[in-house]
C-alpha positions as CSV (number, residue, x, y, z in Angstrom):
1,M,-29.0,-28.6,-6.8
2,T,-26.2,-31.1,-6.5
3,G,-24.7,-32.0,-3.2
4,R,-21.7,-30.6,-1.3
5,I,-18.1,-31.3,-2.2
6,P,-16.7,-34.2,-0.1
7,K,-14.3,-33.2,2.6
8,G,-11.8,-35.8,1.4
9,F,-11.7,-34.2,-2.1
10,I,-11.0,-30.8,-0.6
11,D,-8.1,-32.3,1.3
12,D,-6.8,-34.0,-1.8
13,V,-7.0,-30.9,-4.1
14,V,-5.2,-28.8,-1.4
15,A,-2.5,-31.5,-0.9
16,R,-2.0,-31.7,-4.7
17,T,-1.5,-28.0,-5.1
18,D,2.0,-26.4,-4.7
19,I,1.2,-22.9,-3.4
20,I,4.5,-21.6,-4.8
21,D,3.5,-22.5,-8.4
22,L,0.0,-21.2,-7.9
23,I,1.0,-17.8,-6.5
24,D,4.1,-17.4,-8.8
25,A,1.8,-17.7,-11.9
26,K,0.0,-14.6,-10.7
27,V,2.5,-12.7,-8.5
28,P,6.1,-13.4,-9.4
29,L,8.0,-14.7,-6.4
30,K,11.7,-14.5,-5.5
31,K,13.6,-17.0,-3.2
32,A,14.4,-15.5,0.2
33,G,16.0,-18.1,2.4
34,K,13.8,-21.1,2.8
35,N,10.7,-19.1,1.8
36,Y,9.6,-17.0,-1.2
37,Q,8.6,-13.4,-1.2
38,A,7.0,-10.6,-3.3
39,C,5.3,-7.3,-2.9
40,C,1.9,-8.1,-1.5
41,P,-0.9,-8.3,-4.1
42,F,-3.5,-7.2,-1.4
43,H,-2.2,-3.8,-0.5
44,N,0.2,-1.2,-1.9
45,E,3.8,-1.4,-0.8
46,K,7.3,-0.5,-2.0
47,S,9.3,-3.3,-0.4
48,P,8.2,-7.0,-0.2
49,S,6.5,-8.2,2.9
50,F,4.5,-11.0,1.4
51,S,6.1,-14.3,2.3
52,V,5.1,-17.8,1.0
53,S,6.3,-20.9,2.8
54,P,6.8,-24.1,0.7
55,E,7.0,-26.1,3.9
56,K,3.7,-24.9,5.4
57,Q,2.1,-24.3,2.0
58,F,0.9,-21.0,3.4
59,Y,1.3,-17.3,2.6
60,H,1.5,-14.5,5.1
61,C,1.9,-10.7,4.6
62,F,3.7,-9.0,7.4
63,G,2.4,-5.7,6.1
64,C,-1.4,-6.0,5.8
65,G,-1.8,-9.4,7.7
66,A,-3.3,-11.3,4.7
67,H,-2.7,-15.1,5.2
68,G,-4.0,-18.4,4.1
69,N,-3.5,-21.5,1.9
70,A,-4.1,-22.1,-1.8
71,I,-7.9,-21.8,-1.4
72,S,-7.6,-18.6,0.6
73,F,-5.4,-17.1,-2.1
74,L,-7.8,-17.8,-4.9
75,M,-10.7,-16.5,-2.9
76,E,-8.9,-13.2,-2.1
77,Y,-6.9,-12.7,-5.4
78,E,-9.6,-13.8,-7.8
79,Q,-12.5,-12.7,-5.7
80,L,-14.0,-16.2,-5.8
81,E,-16.3,-17.9,-3.3
82,F,-15.1,-20.9,-1.4
83,V,-16.7,-23.5,-3.8
84,E,-15.5,-21.6,-6.9
85,A,-11.9,-21.7,-5.5
86,I,-12.2,-25.4,-5.0
87,E,-13.5,-25.8,-8.6
88,E,-10.7,-23.6,-9.9
89,L,-8.0,-25.7,-8.2
90,A,-9.7,-28.9,-9.6
91,R,-9.6,-27.3,-13.1
92,L,-5.9,-26.6,-12.7
93,H,-5.3,-30.3,-11.9
94,S,-7.7,-31.4,-14.7
95,I,-9.9,-33.3,-12.3
96,D,-13.7,-33.3,-11.8
97,V,-15.3,-32.1,-8.6
98,P,-17.4,-34.9,-7.0
99,R,-20.6,-34.2,-5.1
100,E,-22.1,-36.0,-2.1
101,D,-25.7,-37.0,-1.9
102,N,-27.8,-34.2,-0.5
103,G,-30.1,-36.6,1.3
104,T,-28.0,-36.5,4.5
105,G,-25.5,-34.0,5.7
106,K,-25.0,-31.4,8.3
107,Q,-25.8,-27.8,7.9
108,K,-23.1,-26.0,5.9
109,K,-21.5,-22.7,6.6
110,Y,-20.3,-22.2,3.0
111,P,-22.7,-21.9,0.1
112,T,-21.8,-25.1,-1.6
113,V,-23.6,-24.2,-4.9
114,S,-22.3,-26.2,-7.8
115,R,-20.9,-24.7,-10.9
116,E,-23.8,-26.4,-12.8
117,Q,-26.4,-24.8,-10.5
118,K,-24.8,-21.3,-10.8
119,Q,-24.7,-21.7,-14.6
120,S,-28.3,-22.6,-14.6
121,D,-29.1,-19.6,-12.4
122,Y,-27.2,-17.3,-14.8
123,E,-29.0,-18.8,-17.8
124,L,-32.4,-18.4,-16.2
125,M,-31.7,-14.8,-15.2
126,E,-30.6,-14.1,-18.8
127,L,-33.9,-15.6,-19.9
128,A,-35.8,-13.3,-17.5
129,A,-33.9,-10.3,-18.9
130,K,-34.8,-11.3,-22.5
131,F,-38.5,-11.7,-21.4
132,F,-38.5,-8.2,-20.1
133,Q,-36.8,-6.9,-23.2
134,H,-39.4,-8.7,-25.4
135,N,-42.2,-7.1,-23.4
136,L,-40.8,-3.6,-24.0
137,K,-41.7,-4.1,-27.6
138,H,-44.7,-6.4,-27.5
139,D,-46.7,-5.8,-24.3
140,Q,-50.1,-4.2,-24.6
141,N,-48.6,-1.2,-22.7
142,S,-45.4,-1.1,-24.6
143,K,-46.2,2.1,-26.5
144,A,-46.6,4.0,-23.2
145,V,-43.4,2.6,-21.9
146,I,-41.5,3.4,-25.1
147,D,-42.9,6.9,-25.1
148,Y,-41.7,7.3,-21.5
149,L,-38.1,6.2,-22.4
150,K,-38.2,8.5,-25.4
151,N,-39.3,11.4,-23.2
152,R,-36.2,10.6,-21.1
153,N,-34.2,11.0,-24.4
154,L,-33.1,7.4,-24.5
155,S,-32.5,5.8,-27.9
156,G,-33.2,2.2,-28.9
157,E,-29.5,1.6,-29.2
158,I,-28.8,2.6,-25.5
159,C,-31.8,0.6,-24.3
160,Q,-30.4,-2.4,-26.2
161,R,-26.9,-1.8,-24.8
162,Y,-28.1,-1.9,-21.3
163,G,-30.8,-4.5,-21.9
164,I,-33.6,-2.2,-20.7
165,G,-37.0,-4.0,-20.6
166,Y,-40.5,-3.9,-19.1
167,A,-42.2,-6.0,-16.5
168,P,-45.9,-6.2,-17.5
169,D,-48.7,-5.0,-15.3
170,S,-49.6,-8.6,-14.3
171,W,-49.3,-10.9,-11.3
172,D,-48.1,-13.9,-13.3
173,S,-46.6,-13.0,-16.6
174,I,-43.1,-14.2,-16.0
175,L,-44.4,-17.1,-13.9
176,K,-46.4,-18.4,-16.8
177,S,-43.6,-17.7,-19.3
178,I,-40.5,-19.2,-17.8
179,G,-41.8,-20.8,-14.5
180,K,-43.6,-23.7,-16.1
181,T,-42.4,-26.4,-13.9
182,K,-42.2,-26.7,-10.1
183,A,-38.4,-26.8,-10.3
184,Q,-38.3,-23.6,-12.4
185,Q,-40.7,-21.9,-10.1
186,Q,-38.5,-22.8,-7.1
187,Q,-35.4,-21.5,-8.9
188,L,-37.1,-18.2,-9.8
189,L,-38.2,-17.9,-6.1
190,D,-34.6,-18.5,-5.0
191,L,-33.5,-15.8,-7.4
192,K,-36.2,-13.4,-6.3
193,V,-37.7,-13.1,-9.8
194,L,-40.9,-14.6,-8.2
195,N,-42.3,-14.0,-4.7
196,Q,-44.5,-15.9,-2.4
197,N,-46.9,-14.6,0.2
198,D,-47.8,-16.2,3.6
199,S,-50.7,-18.1,2.1
200,G,-48.4,-19.8,-0.5
201,R,-49.5,-17.8,-3.5
202,T,-46.6,-17.4,-6.1
203,Y,-46.5,-14.2,-8.1
204,D,-44.2,-11.9,-10.2
205,F,-41.8,-9.9,-8.0
206,F,-41.6,-7.0,-10.6
207,R,-44.7,-5.6,-12.1
208,K,-45.4,-2.5,-14.2
209,R,-41.8,-1.3,-14.1
210,V,-39.1,-0.4,-16.5
211,M,-36.4,-3.0,-15.9
212,F,-32.7,-2.6,-15.7
213,P,-30.7,-5.9,-15.7
214,I,-27.8,-5.8,-13.3
215,R,-24.7,-7.6,-14.7
216,D,-21.7,-8.6,-12.8
217,K,-18.2,-7.8,-13.9
218,R,-18.2,-10.9,-16.2
219,G,-21.5,-9.8,-17.9
220,R,-23.8,-12.2,-16.3
221,V,-27.3,-11.1,-15.2
222,V,-27.4,-11.4,-11.4
223,G,-30.3,-9.1,-10.5
224,F,-32.7,-6.4,-11.6
225,G,-33.7,-2.9,-10.8
226,G,-37.2,-1.8,-11.6
227,R,-38.5,1.8,-12.0
228,V,-42.1,2.9,-12.0
229,I,-43.2,5.0,-15.0
230,D,-46.0,6.8,-13.0
231,D,-46.4,8.0,-9.5
232,G,-46.3,4.6,-7.9
233,T,-44.2,3.6,-5.0
234,P,-41.5,2.6,-4.3
235,K,-39.9,4.6,-7.2
236,Y,-37.2,1.9,-7.5
237,L,-37.4,-1.7,-6.5
238,N,-34.2,-3.8,-6.5
239,S,-33.6,-7.5,-6.4
240,P,-33.0,-8.8,-2.9
241,E,-29.8,-10.6,-2.2
242,T,-29.6,-14.2,-3.6
243,R,-27.0,-16.9,-4.0
244,I,-25.6,-15.1,-7.1
245,F,-26.4,-11.5,-6.2
246,H,-24.7,-9.5,-3.5
247,K,-25.4,-5.8,-4.0
248,G,-22.5,-4.6,-1.9
249,N,-20.1,-6.2,-4.5
250,E,-21.8,-5.1,-7.7
251,L,-21.9,-1.8,-9.6
252,Y,-24.6,-1.1,-12.2
253,G,-23.0,-0.3,-15.5
254,F,-19.5,-1.5,-14.7
255,Y,-19.6,-4.3,-17.2
256,Q,-20.9,-1.9,-20.0
257,A,-18.2,0.6,-19.0
258,K,-15.5,-2.0,-19.5
259,Q,-17.0,-3.1,-22.8
260,A,-17.1,0.5,-24.1
261,N,-13.6,1.5,-22.9
262,Q,-10.7,-0.8,-23.7
263,N,-8.6,1.1,-21.2
264,L,-10.9,2.3,-18.5
265,E,-9.0,5.4,-17.5
266,R,-11.8,7.0,-15.5
267,V,-15.0,5.9,-13.7
268,L,-17.8,8.2,-12.6
269,I,-19.9,7.1,-9.6
270,V,-23.5,8.3,-9.7
271,E,-26.5,7.4,-7.7
272,G,-29.1,5.9,-10.1
273,Y,-29.7,3.6,-13.0
274,M,-31.2,6.3,-15.1
275,D,-28.2,8.6,-14.5
276,V,-25.9,5.8,-15.9
277,V,-27.9,5.3,-19.1
278,S,-28.6,9.0,-19.7
279,L,-24.9,9.7,-19.4
280,A,-24.1,6.9,-21.8
281,Q,-26.7,8.3,-24.2
282,Q,-24.7,11.5,-24.3
283,G,-21.4,9.7,-24.9
284,I,-20.2,9.4,-21.3
285,S,-19.8,5.7,-21.2
286,Y,-17.8,5.3,-18.0
287,A,-20.5,5.9,-15.3
288,V,-21.6,3.3,-12.7
289,A,-24.1,3.3,-9.9
290,A,-24.3,1.6,-6.5
291,L,-27.4,-0.6,-6.2
292,G,-29.7,1.2,-3.8
293,T,-27.0,1.4,-1.1
294,A,-24.0,3.5,-0.2
295,T,-20.8,3.1,-2.1
296,T,-19.1,0.2,-0.2
297,P,-15.5,-0.6,0.6
298,E,-15.8,-3.5,-1.9
299,H,-17.0,-1.0,-4.6
300,M,-14.0,1.2,-4.0
301,Q,-11.5,-1.7,-3.9
302,L,-12.9,-2.9,-7.3
303,L,-12.6,0.5,-8.9
304,F,-9.2,1.3,-7.6
305,R,-8.0,-2.0,-9.2
306,S,-9.7,-1.2,-12.5
307,T,-9.0,2.5,-13.2
308,R,-6.7,5.4,-12.4
309,Q,-9.3,8.0,-11.6
310,V,-12.6,7.7,-9.7
311,I,-15.0,10.7,-9.6
312,C,-17.9,10.7,-7.2
313,C,-20.8,12.8,-8.6
314,Y,-23.6,13.4,-6.2
315,D,-26.6,15.7,-5.9
316,G,-25.8,18.9,-4.0
317,D,-28.5,18.3,-1.3
318,R,-27.8,17.0,2.2
319,A,-28.4,13.4,1.2
320,G,-26.0,13.7,-1.7
321,R,-23.3,15.1,0.5
322,D,-23.8,12.5,3.1
323,A,-23.5,9.8,0.4
324,A,-20.2,11.4,-0.8
325,W,-18.8,11.4,2.7
326,R,-19.6,7.8,3.2
327,A,-17.9,7.0,-0.1
328,L,-14.8,8.8,1.1
329,E,-14.8,7.0,4.4
330,N,-15.0,3.7,2.6
331,A,-12.3,4.6,0.1
332,M,-9.7,5.7,2.7
333,P,-8.5,2.2,3.7
334,H,-8.0,1.3,0.0
335,L,-6.3,4.5,-1.3
336,K,-3.1,3.6,-3.1
337,D,-0.4,5.5,-4.9
338,G,-1.4,6.3,-8.5
339,V,-5.2,6.5,-7.9
340,D,-6.9,9.9,-8.2
341,L,-10.2,10.2,-6.2
342,R,-12.3,13.3,-6.8
343,F,-15.7,14.7,-5.8
344,T,-18.2,16.9,-7.6
345,F,-21.6,18.1,-6.5
346,L,-24.4,19.2,-8.8
347,P,-26.7,22.3,-8.2
348,D,-29.7,21.8,-6.0
349,G,-32.5,20.0,-7.7
350,E,-30.3,18.5,-10.4
351,D,-28.9,15.1,-10.9
352,P,-26.5,13.7,-13.6
353,D,-29.5,12.7,-15.8
354,T,-31.0,16.2,-15.9
355,M,-27.7,18.0,-15.9
356,V,-26.1,16.2,-18.9
357,Q,-29.3,16.7,-20.9
358,K,-29.3,20.4,-20.1
359,E,-25.6,21.2,-20.8
360,G,-24.4,18.3,-23.0
361,K,-21.4,16.1,-22.9
362,E,-18.6,18.7,-23.3
363,A,-19.9,21.0,-20.6
364,F,-20.6,18.1,-18.3
365,E,-17.1,16.8,-18.7
366,V,-15.7,20.3,-18.0
367,R,-17.6,20.1,-14.7
368,L,-16.0,16.7,-14.0
369,G,-12.6,18.2,-14.8
370,E,-13.2,20.7,-12.1
371,A,-14.1,18.1,-9.5
372,K,-12.4,18.6,-6.1
373,P,-9.4,16.4,-5.4
374,L,-9.5,14.2,-2.3
375,L,-7.3,16.4,-0.2
376,D,-9.5,19.5,-0.9
377,Y,-12.8,17.8,-0.3
378,F,-11.6,16.0,2.8
379,F,-10.7,19.2,4.7
380,E,-13.5,21.3,3.1
381,H,-15.9,18.9,4.8
382,F,-14.5,19.6,8.3
383,V,-13.9,23.4,7.7
384,N,-17.5,23.9,6.8
385,A,-18.6,22.3,10.0
386,L,-16.0,23.6,12.4
387,D,-14.6,27.0,13.4
388,I,-10.9,26.3,13.0
389,T,-10.0,29.8,14.0
390,S,-10.7,28.7,17.6
391,D,-8.7,26.3,19.7
392,A,-11.8,24.2,20.2
393,G,-12.3,24.0,16.4
394,K,-8.7,23.0,15.8
395,S,-8.9,20.4,18.5
396,A,-12.1,19.0,17.0
397,L,-10.5,18.9,13.5
398,L,-7.5,17.0,14.8
399,S,-9.6,14.5,16.7
400,Q,-12.0,13.9,13.7
401,A,-9.5,13.9,10.9
402,K,-6.7,11.8,12.4
403,P,-8.5,8.5,12.6
404,L,-9.4,8.7,8.9
405,I,-5.8,9.6,7.9
406,E,-4.4,6.7,10.0
407,V,-6.1,4.0,7.9
408,V,-4.7,5.2,4.6
409,P,-2.2,2.7,3.3
410,S,-0.6,5.1,0.7
411,D,2.4,6.9,2.0
412,Y,1.9,9.8,-0.4
413,Y,-1.7,10.4,0.6
414,K,-1.1,9.9,4.3
415,E,1.8,12.4,4.3
416,A,-0.1,14.9,2.1
417,L,-3.2,14.7,4.4
418,L,-1.1,15.0,7.5
419,A,0.8,18.0,6.1
420,K,-2.4,19.9,5.3
421,L,-3.9,19.0,8.7
422,A,-0.8,20.4,10.4
423,R,-1.0,23.7,8.4
424,L,-4.7,24.1,9.3
425,I,-4.1,23.7,13.0
426,G,-0.8,25.5,13.1
427,R,1.5,22.6,14.2
428,D,4.4,20.8,12.7
429,A,3.4,17.6,10.9
430,D,6.1,15.6,12.7
431,K,4.5,16.6,16.1
432,I,1.1,15.0,15.1
433,K,1.5,11.5,16.3
434,L,-0.5,9.0,14.3
435,A,-1.8,5.9,16.1
436,N,-0.9,2.6,14.6
437,R,-4.2,2.4,12.7
438,S,-3.0,2.0,9.1
439,P,-3.5,-1.5,7.8
440,I,0.2,-2.2,8.1
441,A,0.8,-0.6,11.5
442,E,-2.5,-2.1,12.9
443,V,-1.4,-5.6,12.0
444,K,2.0,-5.0,13.5
445,R,0.3,-3.8,16.7
446,Q,-2.0,-6.8,16.7
447,Q,1.0,-9.1,16.3
448,T,2.7,-7.4,19.2
449,E,-0.5,-7.7,21.3
450,F,-1.1,-11.4,20.2
451,Q,0.7,-12.9,23.2
452,I,1.8,-16.5,22.8
453,T,0.4,-18.1,25.9
454,P,1.3,-21.7,26.8
455,M,-2.0,-22.9,25.3
456,R,-1.5,-20.9,22.1
457,R,2.1,-22.2,22.0
458,A,0.9,-25.8,22.2
459,I,-1.8,-25.4,19.6
460,G,0.5,-23.5,17.2
461,L,3.3,-26.1,17.5
462,L,0.8,-28.9,16.9
463,L,-0.7,-27.2,13.8
464,Q,2.7,-26.6,12.3
465,H,4.2,-30.0,13.2
466,P,1.4,-32.6,13.2
467,N,3.9,-35.4,14.1
468,L,4.0,-33.9,17.6
469,A,0.5,-35.3,18.3
470,K,1.8,-38.7,19.2
471,E,4.5,-37.2,21.6
472,V,2.0,-36.5,24.4
473,P,-0.9,-38.6,25.8
474,F,-4.3,-38.3,24.2
475,I,-6.7,-37.4,27.0
476,P,-10.2,-36.8,25.5
477,A,-11.5,-35.7,28.9
478,L,-9.4,-32.5,28.6
479,A,-11.8,-31.3,25.9
480,N,-14.3,-30.7,28.7
481,A,-11.7,-28.9,30.9
482,E,-12.7,-25.4,32.0
483,M,-9.6,-24.0,30.5
484,P,-9.8,-22.1,27.2
485,G,-8.2,-23.8,24.3
486,F,-8.1,-27.4,25.5
487,A,-11.1,-28.4,23.4
488,T,-9.4,-27.0,20.3
489,F,-6.1,-28.7,21.2
490,I,-7.8,-32.1,21.7
491,A,-9.8,-31.7,18.4
492,I,-6.6,-31.1,16.5
493,Q,-4.8,-33.9,18.2
494,K,-7.6,-36.4,17.5
495,L,-7.7,-35.4,13.9
496,I,-4.0,-36.0,13.5
497,L,-4.1,-39.3,15.3
498,D,-7.0,-40.5,13.2
499,E,-5.2,-39.4,10.0
500,P,-1.4,-39.6,10.7
501,E,-0.5,-38.7,7.1
502,I,-2.4,-35.4,7.1
503,K,-0.5,-32.5,5.8
504,Q,-0.2,-29.1,7.5
505,S,-2.2,-27.1,5.0
506,V,-4.9,-29.7,4.9
507,L,-5.1,-29.8,8.7
508,L,-5.7,-26.1,8.9
509,E,-8.2,-26.3,6.0
510,R,-10.4,-28.7,8.1
511,F,-11.1,-25.9,10.5
512,R,-12.1,-23.3,7.9
513,S,-15.8,-23.4,8.8
514,Q,-15.0,-23.2,12.5
515,K,-15.2,-20.0,14.5
516,E,-11.6,-20.6,15.6
517,Y,-10.2,-20.6,12.0
518,S,-8.9,-17.0,12.1
519,F,-7.2,-17.6,15.4
520,L,-5.7,-20.9,14.2
521,A,-4.5,-19.2,11.0
522,R,-2.5,-16.7,13.0
523,L,-0.9,-19.5,15.0
524,F,-0.1,-21.3,11.8
525,S,1.8,-18.3,10.5
526,W,3.6,-17.8,13.9
527,E,7.4,-18.1,13.7
528,H,8.2,-20.1,16.8
529,Q,12.0,-20.0,16.5
530,I,12.5,-23.4,18.1
531,D,15.2,-25.7,16.7
532,D,14.2,-29.0,15.3
533,E,16.2,-30.9,17.9
534,N,14.4,-29.1,20.8
535,L,10.9,-29.3,19.3
536,I,9.6,-32.4,20.9
537,Q,10.9,-31.5,24.3
538,E,9.5,-27.9,24.1
539,F,6.1,-29.3,23.1
540,A,6.0,-32.0,25.7
541,E,7.0,-29.6,28.5
542,T,4.4,-27.1,27.3
543,F,1.7,-29.7,27.3
544,K,2.7,-31.0,30.7
545,S,2.5,-27.6,32.2
546,L,-1.0,-27.1,30.8
547,Q,-2.1,-30.5,32.0
548,D,-0.7,-29.9,35.5
549,S,-2.3,-26.5,35.6
550,Y,-5.7,-28.0,34.9
551,L,-5.2,-30.9,37.2
552,E,-4.2,-28.6,40.0
553,K,-7.3,-26.4,39.5
554,R,-9.5,-29.5,39.4
555,L,-7.8,-31.0,42.5
556,E,-8.4,-27.7,44.3
557,A,-12.1,-27.7,43.4
558,L,-12.4,-31.3,44.6
559,L,-10.6,-30.5,47.8
560,I,-12.9,-27.6,48.6
561,K,-15.9,-29.8,47.8
562,G,-14.5,-32.6,50.0
563,K,-14.2,-30.4,53.0
564,T,-18.0,-29.9,53.0
565,G,-18.5,-33.7,52.6
566,Q,-20.1,-33.3,49.2
567,L,-17.8,-35.6,47.2
568,D,-19.5,-38.6,45.6
569,K,-17.8,-41.9,45.0
570,Q,-16.7,-41.1,41.5
571,E,-15.2,-37.8,42.6
572,Q,-13.3,-39.5,45.4
573,I,-11.7,-41.9,42.9
574,E,-10.9,-38.9,40.7
575,Y,-9.3,-37.1,43.6
576,V,-7.0,-40.0,44.4
577,A,-6.1,-40.4,40.7
578,L,-5.2,-36.7,40.5
579,M,-3.1,-36.8,43.6
580,S,-1.2,-39.7,42.1
581,A,-0.8,-38.0,38.7
582,L,0.6,-34.8,40.1
583,K,3.1,-36.7,42.2
584,S,4.4,-38.6,39.2
């Protein structure tokens, strides 16, 4: 693996990038005063609240709260990791990304995996997938495995489309085949194709299983699911998370669904790999499955961006209904106008695999056409559990349904849900007061509650106007002051004094890996409303009040200590100096 990207290069590529050009190429911007604006690409809205500042090289949405610089935008909009966003900016400027020597360096928060390393990982995973496919035809047990797949009514064409393979009943088949060097073995261990026990023995992670390669939305193999063909346990074994595989972000079959449907008008969410391939065998080529986990908010966000209709199809048992409700809860904050979310449940003991084989494609799609719309399923869930003929039941319905309705960003869905809730409890919709818990209202509430204290004021002004750093004395000792924020202020001031030409966006980027980054980003987007001619004076006075406040507290502590005769010589000198400083 190559080393990390030098900090100086990150600064340079951010400084080279004009955020207006970057965003305008993807989201058309319009001039609005000194800034530019558009409808936010990160949430559904009718009027523009997404603002981009050419001066700060920073974007901020006053609706959903999204904010950041050029790197942040690419990470959010293109769903890239930090390093991938840097590489993309470098590509736009036609420059190569340098790497530092890995021999020395501090621990990194961000997974600085090079493009070359990732490409090597994807190639090795593809090689592993081909190894499993080869064994489906040529392993000594291949006949039994092929018979198993035929008994599941899967054709060779479907097996090939989804890359289905077989992991041999061996401890070291893939180890011997593609893990021939120490470097390859380590890479396979990192990618969880191999495993290692406490005694250091290396062996195949998947053994004696039908293998389902998991491809990301770009078609690259990132993991595997393995199913036993006998009564072994566990029934399914999934790849653990790795540097290229994050199961909460991936959907099995999504890549194949996009390949099979030029316009993906509908996506069917099911629970298992075999459900996806069995449905495809019957001509239903738009099914996807979560990877051994609940349908996540990231899954729903991906699907709502990709299709107009999402149907959740689950078993009719308690586990299936629980999974459906979790899917609904995770979908609510991402519901937008124009998206149709529905739910259907199969008879007890049935799953999509068995059901589609029993009744065929046409009958199964009729069943999908009868799926419950979101509004019906949402309230059916509560009505089945509550007696809404009683006041207690109506009260419980109100208290349980309201928080879920409040997070919905779509005006249409929010109003429709609220109207139906009002009818069920016998009240007027306008009398049901929703808390400010929608994404837009929640951010506005947070902005109201985000009080600009003197310390935040000083830090915010310093971030937005780095030239102010030289207008007040640099006092390193203040970093140790028992006063929240001073350490951050001094760190920012030192950085500016050390690099006087540093730009605003680069300055903020330097703190991305720090726990204070989110807080600093909010201050960076704060509109301070101070005229340029008053800026230095306002900043200096704010700093002086903070300094005096600290000095007074320190002086009081020394005074109390002095009354008990516990001041040492150094503290006595400090006491005299503080008295002099406060009088000046």
